[in-house]
C-alpha positions in Angstrom: -45.7 -28.2 118.7 -43.0 -27.7 116.3 -45.5 -27.6 113.5 -47.5 -25.1 115.4 -44.4 -22.9 115.7 -43.8 -23.1 112.0 -47.4 -22.2 111.3 -47.5 -19.4 113.7 -44.3 -17.7 112.8 -43.0 -18.9 109.5 -40.9 -15.7 109.0 -38.8 -16.3 112.1 -38.2 -19.8 111.1 -37.0 -18.7 107.8 -34.7 -16.2 109.6 -33.3 -18.9 111.8 -32.3 -21.0 108.9 -31.0 -18.0 107.0 -28.7 -16.9 109.9 -27.0 -20.2 110.3 -24.5 -19.9 107.3 -22.8 -16.7 108.6 -21.7 -18.6 111.7 -19.6 -20.9 109.5 -18.1 -18.0 107.6 -17.0 -16.4 110.9 -15.2 -19.7 111.9 -13.4 -19.7 108.6 -12.3 -16.1 109.2 -11.1 -17.0 112.7 -9.0 -19.8 111.2 -7.5 -17.5 108.6 -6.6 -14.9 111.2 -4.8 -17.5 113.1 -2.8 -18.5 110.0 -1.8 -14.9 109.2 0.7 -14.4 112.0 2.4 -17.7 111.1 2.6 -16.7 107.5 4.0 -13.3 108.5 6.5 -15.0 110.8 7.6 -17.3 108.0 7.9 -14.3 105.6 10.0 -12.4 108.2 12.2 -15.5 108.8 12.7 -15.8 105.0 13.6 -12.1 104.8 16.0 -12.5 107.7 17.7 -15.4 105.9 17.9 -13.4 102.7 19.3 -10.4 104.5 21.8 -12.6 106.3 23.0 -14.1 103.1 23.1 -10.7 101.5 25.0 -9.3 104.4 27.5 -12.1 104.3 28.1 -11.5 100.6 28.3 -7.8 101.3 30.8 -8.3 104.1 32.9 -10.5 101.9 32.9 -7.9 99.2 33.8 -5.2 101.7 36.6 -7.3 103.0 37.9 -7.8 99.5 37.6 -4.1 98.8 39.5 -3.3 102.0 42.2 -5.7 101.0 42.4 -4.0 97.6 42.5 -0.6 99.2 45.3 -1.7 101.5 47.3 -3.1 98.6 46.7 0.2 96.7 47.8 2.2 99.7 51.0 0.2 100.0 51.7 0.8 96.3 51.1 4.5 96.7 53.5 4.6 99.7 56.1 2.7 97.7 55.6 5.1 94.8 56.0 8.1 97.1 59.2 6.6 98.5 60.5 6.1 94.9 59.6 9.7 94.0 61.4 11.0 97.1 64.5 8.9 96.2 64.3 10.2 92.6 64.1 13.7 93.9 67.2 13.2 96.1 69.0 11.6 93.1 68.1 14.7 91.0 69.5 17.0 93.7 72.7 14.9 93.8 72.9 15.0 90.0 72.6 18.8 90.1 75.3 19.0 92.7 77.5 16.7 90.7 76.9 18.8 87.7 78.0 21.9 89.6 81.2 20.1 90.7 81.9 18.9 87.2 81.5 22.5 86.0 83.8 23.7 88.8 86.4 21.0 87.9 86.2 22.1 84.2 86.9 25.7 85.3 89.8 24.6 87.4 91.1 22.5 84.5 90.8 25.5 82.2 92.7 27.6 84.7 95.4 24.9 85.0 95.6 24.6 81.2 96.0 28.4 80.9 98.7 28.2 83.5 100.5 25.4 81.6 100.4 27.5 78.5 102.2 30.2 80.3 104.9 27.9 81.5 107.2 28.4 78.5 106.9 32.2 79.1 107.8 31.6 82.8 110.7 29.4 81.9 112.0 32.0 79.5 111.6 34.6 82.3 113.4 32.4 84.7 116.3 32.0 82.3 116.5 35.8 81.9 116.5 36.2 85.7 119.3 33.6 86.0 121.3 35.4 83.3 120.9 38.6 85.2 122.0 37.0 88.5 125.0 35.6 86.7 126.0 38.9 85.3 125.6 40.5 88.7 127.8 37.8 90.3 130.5 38.4 87.7 130.3 42.1 88.4 130.7 41.6 92.1 133.5 39.1 91.7 135.2 41.0 88.9 135.2 37.8 86.9 134.9 37.2 83.2 131.4 37.1 81.9 132.3 34.1 79.7 132.4 31.6 82.7 129.4 29.6 83.9 127.0 30.9 86.5 126.4 28.8 89.6 123.1 28.8 91.5 122.9 30.3 94.9 124.9 28.2 97.5 126.7 26.4 94.7 130.5 26.6 94.4 132.3 27.2 91.1 135.3 25.0 90.6 136.9 25.0 87.2 134.1 24.9 84.7 131.6 23.1 87.0 129.4 24.1 89.8 129.4 22.0 93.0 126.9 21.8 95.8 128.3 20.6 99.1 125.5 19.2 101.2 125.4 19.8 104.9 123.0 16.9 105.4 123.9 13.2 105.3 121.4 11.4 103.0 121.3 7.9 101.6 122.5 7.4 98.0 119.1 7.1 96.4 117.7 10.2 98.2 120.8 12.2 97.3 120.6 11.1 93.7 116.9 12.1 93.5 117.6 15.5 95.1 120.3 16.1 92.5 118.0 15.2 89.6 115.4 17.7 90.9 118.2 20.4 90.6 119.1 19.3 87.1 122.3 17.8 88.4 123.8 14.4 89.3 125.4 13.0 92.3 129.2 13.4 92.0 132.4 11.4 92.7 135.5 13.4 93.3 138.0 11.8 91.0 140.9 14.2 91.3 143.0 15.4 94.2 142.2 19.0 93.3 138.5 18.3 93.6 139.1 16.8 97.1 141.2 19.7 98.1 138.5 22.1 97.0 135.9 19.9 98.8 138.0 19.9 102.0 138.3 23.7 101.9 134.5 24.0 101.8 133.4 21.2 104.1 134.9 19.7 107.2 133.0 16.3 107.1 134.2 13.9 104.5 130.9 12.0 104.6 128.9 14.8 103.0 127.4 14.3 99.6 128.8 16.3 96.7 126.8 17.3 93.6 127.9 18.5 90.3 125.9 20.9 88.2 126.6 22.8 85.0 124.5 25.5 83.5 125.9 25.2 79.9 126.0 21.5 79.3 123.7 18.6 80.3 124.5 17.3 83.8 127.3 14.7 83.9 126.9 11.6 86.0 129.7 11.4 88.6 129.1 9.5 91.9 128.6 10.1 95.6 130.7 9.7 98.7 134.1 9.1 100.0 134.7 8.0 103.5 
């Protein structure tokens, strides 16, 4: 029967044998199509791993960059603070410069005033001479005698100041020296009589002053 089929229809038999191989090829394609998703999954996994490693390295680099930026920012802040302090120092230096210049001007003024002191001293001596002449005219006295300062008393050839304030020896001596005089001791009875006629209290200090000669050291009190 099989032979009859081959004899009757040889073309179909040939076709049947010729269509058998494409069925095997389709199976192979089905197998490859099943492997494709696995391969793609593997590729995607590998890409994820690579991206993860790359991201980790990038994060590390970014962290290092942030640290460097933070350090740089701190340095900039420190530099700004230093610049501000330098600016304040410059302002203080300018103020000090102005003060120094002001002090120089004051020193120059004082120096000029000191240079005028001899002239003032000469003028003071002239004024004292005029006062002396005026006193001699009022008192009808000789112009050859010494001139005593105001509130000083002429006794003999000396001028005495009878203090109305009780002071210690050292303070009295210092005060006398500022007046170009010395603290006096009354050695003679005449001096004490003159003193008693001027002052009631024996404990007052007595000073001696002369306009013609350097001051003579006497002494202080008598109780």
